[in-house]
C-alpha positions in Angstrom: 6.6 190.5 -10.4 7.2 194.0 -8.7 6.7 194.2 -4.9 4.0 196.6 -3.6 6.7 198.7 -1.8 6.7 198.9 1.6 6.1 202.4 1.6 2.2 202.2 0.7 -0.4 203.0 3.5 -4.0 203.3 3.3 -3.8 200.3 0.9 -7.5 198.1 0.1 -8.3 195.9 -1.6 -11.1 194.1 -3.7 -11.5 190.8 -4.6 -13.6 189.2 -8.1 -13.2 186.9 -9.9 -11.8 188.7 -13.0 -12.2 186.2 -15.6 -12.1 181.9 -15.0 -8.5 182.1 -12.5 -9.9 185.4 -10.6 -7.9 187.9 -9.4 -7.6 190.5 -6.3 -6.7 194.4 -6.6 -5.4 197.0 -4.8 -5.9 200.6 -4.8 -5.2 203.7 -4.0 -2.3 204.5 -1.3 0.0 207.0 -0.9 4.3 206.9 -1.3 5.8 210.5 -1.5 1.9 211.5 -2.4 -1.0 210.6 -3.3 -1.7 207.3 -5.7 -4.5 206.3 -7.9 -2.9 203.7 -9.2 -4.5 200.3 -9.5 -2.8 196.5 -9.5 -4.4 193.4 -10.2 -2.5 190.3 -8.8 -3.7 186.5 -11.4 -4.9 184.1 -8.6 -3.2 181.2 -10.5 0.5 182.8 -10.6 0.2 185.7 -8.2 1.2 188.1 -11.7 0.8 191.4 -11.3 -0.5 193.7 -13.8 -1.3 197.5 -13.4 -4.8 198.6 -14.6 -4.4 201.7 -17.4 -7.4 203.4 -15.7 -6.9 203.9 -12.1 -9.1 205.5 -9.4 -11.1 208.3 -10.4 -8.5 210.4 -8.4 -5.5 209.4 -6.4 -6.5 208.9 -2.5 -5.8 207.1 0.6 -7.4 205.8 3.3 -10.1 203.9 1.2 -12.0 201.1 1.4 -12.7 198.2 -1.1 -15.7 195.6 -1.6 -16.5 193.3 -4.7 -19.4 191.6 -6.0 -17.4 188.6 -7.2 -17.3 187.6 -10.6 -18.8 190.9 -11.4 -17.1 194.2 -10.1 -15.4 195.8 -7.5 -15.7 198.8 -5.6 -13.7 201.4 -3.4 -15.1 203.8 -2.0 -14.2 207.0 0.4 -10.9 208.0 1.4 -9.0 211.3 1.5 -7.6 213.6 -1.3 -6.9 216.9 0.4 -9.9 216.2 2.6 -12.4 213.6 2.7 -14.3 212.1 -0.2 -17.7 210.1 -0.8 -16.8 209.1 -4.5 -17.3 205.4 -4.9 -15.4 203.8 -8.1 -16.6 200.1 -10.0 -14.2 198.0 -11.3 -16.6 195.7 -14.1 -14.3 192.2 -13.5 -14.7 190.8 -17.7 -12.4 194.5 -18.9 -10.8 196.3 -15.9 -13.4 199.1 -16.8 -13.7 201.7 -14.3 -17.4 204.1 -13.6 -17.8 206.1 -11.0 -21.0 206.0 -9.4 -23.4 208.7 -9.7 -24.5 208.2 -5.8 -21.5 207.7 -4.4 -21.3 207.7 -0.2 -23.9 209.5 2.2 -21.1 212.0 3.2 -17.5 212.2 2.4 -15.9 209.7 4.4 -12.2 208.4 5.3 -10.8 205.7 7.2 -13.8 203.4 6.8 -14.5 199.8 6.4 -16.4 197.4 4.0 -17.9 193.7 3.1 -20.1 192.1 0.5 -22.9 189.5 0.2 -21.9 188.8 -3.0 -24.5 189.1 -5.6 -26.6 191.3 -3.0 -25.5 194.3 -1.3 -22.2 195.5 -0.6 -21.6 197.7 2.6 -19.2 200.9 3.9 -19.4 201.9 7.8 -18.0 203.8 10.0 -14.9 205.8 9.2 -14.2 209.6 10.0 -16.8 212.5 8.5 -15.9 215.4 10.1 -16.8 212.9 13.5 -16.4 209.5 14.1 -19.8 207.8 12.6 -21.1 204.5 13.0 -23.1 205.3 9.7 -23.8 202.3 7.3 -24.1 203.2 3.6 -25.2 199.5 1.2 -25.0 199.2 -2.5 -27.3 197.4 -4.1 -25.3 195.0 -6.5 -28.1 194.8 -9.2 -28.5 199.3 -10.0 -25.8 200.4 -7.7 -28.4 202.1 -5.7 -27.1 203.6 -2.1 -29.4 203.2 0.6 -28.5 204.1 4.3 -29.5 201.5 7.1 -31.0 202.6 9.7 -29.4 200.7 12.6 -25.7 201.2 11.5 -22.7 200.3 13.7 -22.9 199.0 17.7 -20.8 202.5 18.1 -19.2 205.3 16.1 -15.6 204.3 15.2 -12.8 204.5 12.7 -9.7 202.7 11.4 -11.9 199.1 11.7 -12.0 196.7 9.7 -14.9 194.4 7.7 -15.7 191.1 6.8 -18.4 189.0 5.4 -19.2 185.6 5.6 -21.4 185.2 2.2 -21.6 181.5 1.9 -23.5 180.1 4.6 -25.4 176.6 4.2 -28.7 176.5 5.9 
């Protein structure tokens, strides 16, 4: 197993079932230039493999979320400028598709979270200015809606997390 490398910045990860043993994914970032690489780590033995199909474009400052057992999503980030791209990786075969909808605006420095089985959210970031926007992607059909509420304040460089296993 090769180390990730201390020089990579702007890496974000999506975790998913990836088969029976589960796996986590790191995508994009920056070394001596922008990176489109996606590395997959098997949770059973911490082994790494690098997917043959990386991100649709090399970028950094992106965010990621996952619909556990089904697919992971890398969204936004930057190339020469901010992008609205959302790449979807199917955990069954690690194939990539790029959603036609994308984010509501080209955004850097955003965060993501997911309610596995239902929907994922990309929020905040920088899109020509600091934003409070929250885009919701329904996992059933990957359609996007933008929440009317948004974040409590516009901000970037934030983090997201979710508890999708709350019992009543």
